[in-house]
PADRENDO-609413 format. One record per residue (C-alpha): residue number from 0; residue in one letter; chain; x, y, z. Coordinates in nm, 2 decimals. Example, Ala and Ser with C-alpha at 12.3 -4.5 7.8 and 13.67 -1.06 7.14 Angstrom:
residues 2
   nr  rest  kette       x       y       z
    0     A      A    1.23   -0.45    0.78
    1     S      A    1.37   -0.11    0.71
This chain:
residues 390
   nr  rest  kette       x       y       z
    0     M      A   -7.88    4.07   14.59
    1     N      A   -7.86    4.37   14.35
    2     A      A   -8.04    4.67   14.49
    3     Q      A   -7.92    4.91   14.22
    4     A      A   -8.20    5.09   14.04
    5     Q      A   -8.28    4.93   13.70
    6     V      A   -8.48    5.02   13.40
    7     S      A   -8.82    4.85   13.40
    8     A      A   -8.86    4.55   13.17
    9     A      A   -9.10    4.74   12.95
   10     N      A   -8.88    5.05   12.92
   11     K      A   -8.58    4.83   12.85
   12     D      A   -8.76    4.66   12.56
   13     K      A   -8.88    5.00   12.43
   14     E      A   -8.53    5.13   12.42
   15     A      A   -8.41    4.81   12.23
   16     F      A   -8.70    4.85   11.98
   17     A      A   -8.62    5.22   11.92
   18     A      A   -8.25    5.14   11.87
   19     I      A   -8.34    4.92   11.57
   20     R      A   -8.48    5.23   11.40
   21     E      A   -8.21    5.47   11.50
   22     A      A   -8.04    5.47   11.15
   23     S      A   -8.09    5.80   10.97
   24     H      A   -8.26    5.82   10.63
   25     Q      A   -7.92    5.89   10.47
   26     E      A   -7.76    5.59   10.64
   27     Q      A   -8.04    5.37   10.51
   28     L      A   -8.01    5.51   10.16
   29     V      A   -7.63    5.44   10.16
   30     F      A   -7.69    5.09   10.29
   31     A      A   -7.94    5.01   10.01
   32     A      A   -7.71    5.16    9.74
   33     R      A   -7.42    4.95    9.85
   34     K      A   -7.62    4.63    9.87
   35     S      A   -7.79    4.68    9.53
   36     G      A   -7.52    4.85    9.33
   37     R      A   -7.76    5.14    9.25
   38     S      A   -7.69    5.50    9.31
   39     V      A   -7.83    5.68    9.62
   40     L      A   -8.03    5.91    9.40
   41     S      A   -8.19    5.61    9.22
   42     I      A   -8.28    5.45    9.55
   43     Q      A   -8.43    5.78    9.68
   44     R      A   -8.64    5.83    9.37
   45     D      A   -8.77    5.48    9.38
   46     F      A   -8.85    5.50    9.75
   47     M      A   -9.03    5.83    9.72
   48     R      A   -9.24    5.69    9.43
   49     L      A   -9.33    5.38    9.63
   50     S      A   -9.40    5.56    9.96
   51     R      A   -9.66    5.78    9.78
   52     Q      A   -9.87    5.48    9.71
   53     S      A  -10.17    5.40    9.92
   54     T      A   -9.97    5.12   10.09
   55     K      A   -9.75    5.38   10.27
   56     I      A   -9.43    5.19   10.29
   57     N      A   -9.16    5.37   10.50
   58     M      A   -8.79    5.36   10.45
   59     T      A   -8.73    5.10   10.73
   60     E      A   -8.99    4.87   10.56
   61     Y      A   -8.85    4.94   10.21
   62     L      A   -8.52    4.80   10.33
   63     L      A   -8.65    4.51   10.54
   64     H      A   -8.86    4.39   10.25
   65     G      A   -8.57    4.42   10.00
   66     L      A   -8.77    4.65    9.78
   67     F      A   -8.46    4.83    9.67
   68     Y      A   -8.34    4.52    9.48
   69     T      A   -8.45    4.55    9.11
   70     D      A   -8.44    4.17    9.04
   71     R      A   -8.64    4.04    9.35
   72     Y      A   -8.99    4.15    9.27
   73     T      A   -9.21    4.26    8.98
   74     E      A   -9.37    4.60    9.01
   75     E      A   -9.70    4.43    9.08
   76     E      A   -9.54    4.23    9.36
   77     R      A   -9.38    4.54    9.51
   78     L      A   -9.72    4.70    9.54
   79     T      A   -9.86    4.41    9.75
   80     F      A   -9.63    4.51   10.05
   81     I      A   -9.83    4.73   10.29
   82     G      A   -9.68    4.95   10.55
   83     N      A   -9.76    4.96   10.92
   84     N      A   -9.84    5.33   10.89
   85     V      A  -10.19    5.23   10.76
   86     H      A  -10.23    4.93   11.00
   87     W      A  -10.44    5.12   11.26
   88     P      A  -10.64    5.32   11.02
   89     I      A  -10.74    5.00   10.83
   90     T      A  -10.80    4.81   11.15
   91     H      A  -11.03    5.08   11.29
   92     A      A  -11.21    5.10   10.96
   93     C      A  -11.28    4.73   10.95
   94     N      A  -11.36    4.67   11.32
   95     D      A  -11.61    4.78   11.58
   96     P      A  -11.39    5.00   11.80
   97     S      A  -11.60    4.94   12.11
   98     W      A  -11.45    4.59   12.11
   99     Q      A  -11.08    4.70   12.11
  100     A      A  -11.04    4.67   12.49
  101     S      A  -11.18    4.31   12.48
  102     T      A  -10.85    4.20   12.32
  103     E      A  -10.60    4.46   12.43
  104     D      A  -10.68    4.40   12.80
  105     K      A  -10.53    4.05   12.84
  106     V      A  -10.73    3.96   13.14
  107     I      A  -11.06    4.04   12.96
  108     A      A  -10.95    3.85   12.65
  109     D      A  -10.84    3.55   12.85
  110     T      A  -11.17    3.54   13.03
  111     I      A  -11.37    3.55   12.71
  112     L      A  -11.15    3.28   12.54
  113     K      A  -11.17    3.05   12.84
  114     A      A  -11.55    3.09   12.87
  115     G      A  -11.58    3.02   12.50
  116     G      A  -11.41    2.68   12.53
  117     V      A  -11.07    2.78   12.40
  118     A      A  -10.74    2.65   12.56
  119     V      A  -10.55    2.94   12.72
  120     P      A  -10.25    2.95   12.95
  121     A      A  -10.33    2.90   13.32
  122     S      A  -10.36    3.25   13.46
  123     L      A  -10.25    3.26   13.83
  124     A      A  -10.24    3.62   13.94
  125     V      A  -10.21    3.98   13.85
  126     I      A   -9.97    4.25   13.98
  127     D      A  -10.18    4.56   14.02
  128     R      A  -10.17    4.80   14.31
  129     T      A  -10.49    4.98   14.22
  130     Q      A  -10.84    4.89   14.34
  131     R      A  -10.94    4.71   14.02
  132     L      A  -11.08    4.36   14.10
  133     Y      A  -10.99    4.05   13.90
  134     P      A  -11.24    3.77   13.96
  135     Q      A  -11.08    3.43   14.03
  136     L      A  -10.73    3.57   14.01
  137     K      A  -10.49    3.64   14.30
  138     Q      A  -10.41    4.01   14.32
  139     I      A  -10.06    4.11   14.42
  140     S      A  -10.02    4.46   14.55
  141     S      A   -9.72    4.43   14.78
  142     A      A   -9.38    4.26   14.82
  143     D      A   -9.53    4.03   15.08
  144     H      A   -9.80    3.92   14.84
  145     L      A   -9.55    3.86   14.57
  146     R      A   -9.32    3.66   14.80
  147     A      A   -9.60    3.42   14.90
  148     F      A   -9.71    3.38   14.54
  149     C      A   -9.36    3.31   14.39
  150     V      A   -9.26    3.07   14.66
  151     E      A   -9.57    2.87   14.58
  152     H      A   -9.55    2.88   14.20
  153     A      A   -9.20    2.95   14.08
  154     E      A   -9.10    2.59   14.07
  155     N      A   -9.31    2.54   13.75
  156     G      A   -9.21    2.87   13.60
  157     I      A   -9.40    3.20   13.59
  158     F      A   -9.44    3.40   13.27
  159     G      A   -9.55    3.77   13.30
  160     K      A   -9.69    4.01   13.05
  161     I      A   -9.82    4.36   13.07
  162     I      A  -10.20    4.35   13.09
  163     D      A  -10.24    4.62   12.82
  164     G      A   -9.90    4.57   12.66
  165     M      A   -9.82    4.53   12.29
  166     I      A   -9.55    4.36   12.07
  167     G      A   -9.40    4.18   12.37
  168     F      A   -9.28    4.49   12.56
  169     G      A   -9.20    4.40   12.92
  170     A      A   -9.23    4.02   12.89
  171     L      A   -9.06    3.85   13.19
  172     R      A   -9.00    3.51   13.34
  173     I      A   -8.95    3.41   13.70
  174     D      A   -8.75    3.09   13.72
  175     A      A   -8.69    3.05   14.10
  176     A      A   -8.79    3.21   14.43
  177     D      A   -8.74    3.17   14.80
  178     E      A   -8.82    3.37   15.11
  179     D      A   -8.53    3.61   15.04
  180     G      A   -8.59    3.69   14.67
  181     L      A   -8.66    3.58   14.32
  182     Q      A   -8.47    3.50   14.01
  183     C      A   -8.61    3.68   13.71
  184     F      A   -8.45    3.57   13.38
  185     G      A   -8.18    3.82   13.27
  186     H      A   -8.13    3.97   13.61
  187     N      A   -7.93    3.88   13.92
  188     K      A   -8.13    3.75   14.22
  189     M      A   -8.33    4.04   14.37
  190     S      A   -8.56    4.12   14.65
  191     Y      A   -8.93    4.14   14.60
  192     D      A   -8.93    4.51   14.66
  193     D      A   -8.66    4.56   14.40
  194     F      A   -8.85    4.35   14.15
  195     L      A   -9.17    4.55   14.20
  196     E      A   -9.00    4.89   14.19
  197     N      A   -8.74    4.83   13.92
  198     V      A   -8.86    4.56   13.69
  199     V      A   -9.24    4.59   13.71
  200     G      A   -9.24    4.96   13.76
  201     D      A   -9.58    5.13   13.70
  202     N      A   -9.70    4.85   13.48
  203     K      A   -9.98    4.60   13.56
  204     Y      A   -9.89    4.23   13.49
  205     L      A  -10.08    3.92   13.42
  206     L      A   -9.88    3.62   13.56
  207     Q      A   -9.93    3.28   13.40
  208     R      A   -9.79    2.93   13.43
  209     R      A   -9.51    2.89   13.19
  210     L      A   -9.58    2.70   12.87
  211     F      A   -9.33    2.47   12.69
  212     N      A   -9.30    2.40   12.32
  213     H      A   -9.40    2.07   12.16
  214     D      A   -9.11    1.83   12.13
  215     K      A   -9.10    1.87   11.76
  216     I      A   -9.06    2.25   11.80
  217     A      A   -8.84    2.27   12.11
  218     P      A   -8.50    2.20   11.93
  219     F      A   -8.55    2.52   11.72
  220     A      A   -8.65    2.77   11.99
  221     T      A   -8.50    2.87   12.33
  222     A      A   -8.84    2.99   12.46
  223     L      A   -9.20    2.96   12.37
  224     A      A   -9.27    2.99   12.00
  225     T      A   -9.61    3.10   11.86
  226     V      A   -9.80    3.09   11.54
  227     R      A   -9.96    3.41   11.42
  228     M      A  -10.29    3.35   11.24
  229     V      A  -10.42    3.65   11.05
  230     N      A  -10.80    3.63   11.05
  231     L      A  -11.05    3.79   10.81
  232     V      A  -11.39    3.75   10.96
  233     D      A  -11.71    3.80   10.77
  234     D      A  -12.07    3.70   10.83
  235     A      A  -12.02    3.34   10.73
  236     N      A  -11.65    3.25   10.74
  237     V      A  -11.31    3.29   10.91
  238     T      A  -11.04    3.31   10.64
  239     V      A  -10.67    3.29   10.71
  240     P      A  -10.48    3.44   10.42
  241     V      A  -10.14    3.43   10.58
  242     A      A   -9.98    3.27   10.88
  243     A      A   -9.63    3.28   11.03
  244     M      A   -9.44    3.13   11.32
  245     A      A   -9.20    3.33   11.54
  246     L      A   -8.93    3.15   11.73
  247     S      A   -8.72    3.29   12.02
  248     Q      A   -8.34    3.25   11.99
  249     G      A   -8.05    3.30   12.23
  250     N      A   -8.14    3.48   12.55
  251     N      A   -8.48    3.60   12.43
  252     I      A   -8.78    3.49   12.64
  253     A      A   -9.03    3.63   12.39
  254     D      A   -9.06    3.55   12.02
  255     A      A   -9.13    3.90   11.88
  256     F      A   -8.94    3.92   11.55
  257     W      A   -8.80    4.26   11.63
  258     R      A   -8.58    4.11   11.90
  259     D      A   -8.22    4.03   11.80
  260     D      A   -8.16    3.68   11.65
  261     N      A   -8.52    3.57   11.66
  262     I      A   -8.65    3.37   11.36
  263     A      A   -8.97    3.39   11.17
  264     C      A   -9.11    3.13   10.93
  265     A      A   -9.39    3.16   10.68
  266     I      A   -9.65    2.88   10.70
  267     D      A   -9.84    2.71   10.42
  268     V      A  -10.19    2.75   10.57
  269     P      A  -10.35    2.44   10.42
  270     T      A  -10.08    2.20   10.54
  271     G      A   -9.90    2.37   10.84
  272     R      A   -9.56    2.34   10.67
  273     L      A   -9.29    2.59   10.74
  274     T      A   -9.18    2.73   10.40
  275     T      A   -8.92    2.99   10.49
  276     V      A   -8.66    3.07   10.76
  277     A      A   -8.61    3.44   10.81
  278     Q      A   -8.38    3.64   11.04
  279     R      A   -8.31    4.01   11.07
  280     N      A   -7.97    4.12   10.95
  281     L      A   -7.91    4.48   11.02
  282     H      A   -8.15    4.67   10.79
  283     E      A   -8.28    4.38   10.59
  284     I      A   -8.42    4.03   10.63
  285     E      A   -8.20    3.73   10.54
  286     Y      A   -8.37    3.42   10.42
  287     L      A   -8.18    3.11   10.53
  288     D      A   -8.17    2.76   10.39
  289     D      A   -8.26    2.63   10.73
  290     H      A   -8.22    2.70   11.10
  291     P      A   -7.87    2.84   11.16
  292     S      A   -7.77    2.56   11.40
  293     V      A   -8.03    2.29   11.40
  294     P      A   -8.13    2.15   11.06
  295     G      A   -8.49    2.05   11.00
  296     L      A   -8.69    2.37   11.07
  297     K      A   -8.76    2.45   10.70
  298     G      A   -9.02    2.21   10.58
  299     L      A   -9.13    2.11   10.92
  300     V      A   -9.50    2.03   10.94
  301     L      A   -9.64    2.17   11.26
  302     P      A   -9.80    1.92   11.50
  303     Y      A  -10.17    1.96   11.58
  304     W      A  -10.22    2.18   11.28
  305     D      A  -10.58    2.08   11.21
  306     E      A  -10.66    2.13   11.58
  307     L      A  -10.48    2.46   11.58
  308     C      A  -10.69    2.58   11.28
  309     D      A  -11.01    2.47   11.45
  310     M      A  -10.92    2.65   11.77
  311     N      A  -10.82    2.96   11.59
  312     A      A  -11.16    2.97   11.41
  313     R      A  -11.35    2.93   11.73
  314     A      A  -11.15    3.21   11.90
  315     A      A  -11.21    3.43   11.60
  316     R      A  -11.59    3.37   11.62
  317     L      A  -11.59    3.48   11.98
  318     F      A  -11.47    3.82   11.87
  319     T      A  -11.66    3.86   11.54
  320     P      A  -11.72    4.24   11.57
  321     I      A  -11.34    4.25   11.52
  322     R      A  -11.34    4.17   11.15
  323     Y      A  -10.96    4.21   11.10
  324     Q      A  -10.79    4.03   11.39
  325     S      A  -10.52    3.78   11.47
  326     T      A  -10.43    3.51   11.72
  327     D      A  -10.09    3.40   11.86
  328     I      A  -10.10    3.03   11.93
  329     A      A   -9.84    2.81   12.11
  330     I      A   -9.81    2.44   12.03
  331     T      A   -9.74    2.22   12.34
  332     N      A   -9.73    1.85   12.38
  333     D      A  -10.09    1.87   12.49
  334     G      A  -10.21    2.06   12.19
  335     P      A  -10.25    2.43   12.08
  336     V      A  -10.30    2.70   12.33
  337     I      A  -10.41    3.05   12.24
  338     V      A  -10.16    3.29   12.41
  339     E      A  -10.32    3.61   12.28
  340     I      A  -10.59    3.75   12.04
  341     N      A  -10.52    4.08   11.88
  342     Y      A  -10.73    4.37   11.75
  343     G      A  -10.59    4.38   11.40
  344     S      A  -10.25    4.24   11.30
  345     G      A   -9.94    4.43   11.22
  346     F      A   -9.83    4.38   10.86
  347     G      A   -9.46    4.33   10.94
  348     L      A   -9.43    3.98   11.07
  349     P      A   -9.63    3.79   10.79
  350     Q      A   -9.46    3.99   10.52
  351     Q      A   -9.11    3.96   10.66
  352     A      A   -9.15    3.59   10.73
  353     A      A   -9.27    3.51   10.38
  354     G      A   -9.07    3.77   10.17
  355     R      A   -9.39    3.87    9.99
  356     G      A   -9.66    4.12   10.04
  357     M      A   -9.99    4.04   10.20
  358     L      A  -10.21    4.28   10.01
  359     T      A  -10.34    4.01    9.77
  360     P      A  -10.66    4.07    9.58
  361     E      A  -10.84    3.87    9.85
  362     V      A  -10.71    4.08   10.13
  363     R      A  -10.76    4.41    9.95
  364     A      A  -11.12    4.31    9.87
  365     F      A  -11.18    4.23   10.23
  366     F      A  -11.05    4.56   10.36
  367     E      A  -11.25    4.75   10.10
  368     A      A  -11.57    4.55   10.17
  369     N      A  -11.53    4.63   10.54
  370     G      A  -11.49    5.01   10.52
  371     W      A  -11.14    5.09   10.40
  372     S      A  -11.07    5.28   10.08
  373     F      A  -10.72    5.28    9.95
  374     D      A  -10.75    5.65    9.88
  375     G      A  -10.68    5.67   10.26
  376     R      A  -11.02    5.73   10.39
  377     S      A  -11.26    5.51   10.58
  378     K      A  -11.58    5.44   10.40
  379     N      A  -11.77    5.34   10.72
  380     K      A  -12.03    5.56   10.87
  381     R      A  -12.03    5.56   11.25
  382     S      A  -12.31    5.61   11.49
  383     F      A  -12.29    5.88   11.76
  384     F      A  -12.11    5.62   11.98
  385     G      A  -11.85    5.53   11.72
  386     R      A  -12.00    5.20   11.61
  387     K      A  -12.05    5.10   11.25
  388     K      A  -12.38    5.17   11.10
  389     G      A  -12.55    4.89   10.92
C-alpha cells in the first residue's frame, strides 16, 4: 500500500480549479483576438466597456461566454450575462443570512430535507474528530472506526463530501475495503491511517450510500449526474427561470462543470428536455451537436421530470427565507433524489450550459424586488442581528 504523503482530496481539487484560471489577462486577450479575427486593442476596449456594467463580467467569463464574438449576440443579449463577482452580494441581499448555514452545512440541510419529506441520499456516517455530535449518524474519529465502517458498507459504494464544502471540492468515493485498507477512486489501495491523514486531511466529511443514474441517463455519464434547479422564491410561488444538467465524464467522480471533460446541458424547464450539449474547450465553451461518443443526449427528455419539479418546489419551500436558492437533484431508477440545496446559485453553470445570459427581465425584477439594486448596493435594511426588516 502507498504510504507516501499525498495532497488531500480538497486541496487537489482546489489546485485543479486554480489551474483553469492561470492564464494571464494578456494570454486571454490574444486567444480572443485569434479566435475572432479582431485586434487585441479592440477586444480590450470591448471587455473594459462590458466589465464596467452592473453585471461585472470578468475576463474569464468574457471568454467562456463567447462575448468577444461580434456575430453571436446582440448588445441586449450580451448584457444579460451576469458575472459571479456579484453572486454573493446579490445572494446576501435577497436572502436572510441567518439561514446560510442551514444549507451550507450538509448535515443540517440533509436533516431538514429528510424531515420535510424530501428524498435524500442515505447518510451513513461522518468523519469528524471534534466533539460535535451528529444525531443518528455514526461518527468516525479514528482509523479503527473507519475500518469497521468501510468493511460493513463499501460493497455498495460510499460517496464522501466535505460537510461545509462548495463546488465539489474534495468529493471522494470508496469502492472497496477490507481489514488491511481501502480503495478510494483515483488512488492506490491505502491504509486507513493514510486515508485519514492524506486524503481527508483536516476536513470533515459526510459519508453517504452511493447513488446511481437512471438507466436513460447512465450511458451519458461516468458517475452521478445532477440537475441544477435555480429557484426564485416569493410569498406565493417557487419559480425556476433556468435549469441545467451536469454530467461527469472520464475519471471524474463529481459532475462540477469546471472539471475537465465534464458536460453541461441546458434544460427546457416546462418539458425536461435537454436542449444543448456544452463542454469546456480551453478558454471557451464548445457547443456540440450531441454527446461526443454516445448519441442521444441532446433532445433527451429526462425521466421523472414532473416528480423532480414537485420535489424541488417542496424543498424550496422548506427554506423560504432563502429567496434565491438552488437544488442539485439526481435522477435514479427509483426517482429523483435531492443531493444538495444551495444558498444562492452561481451564475456560471446555467449560463454556460445554455449559451445565453440568465439576467432576463423576470430575474432582474426578482433580484430588485428582494433587495438588490444594479447600481451595486443592497436596498435591504437589516436589523441589529442582520435579518431583513419587513
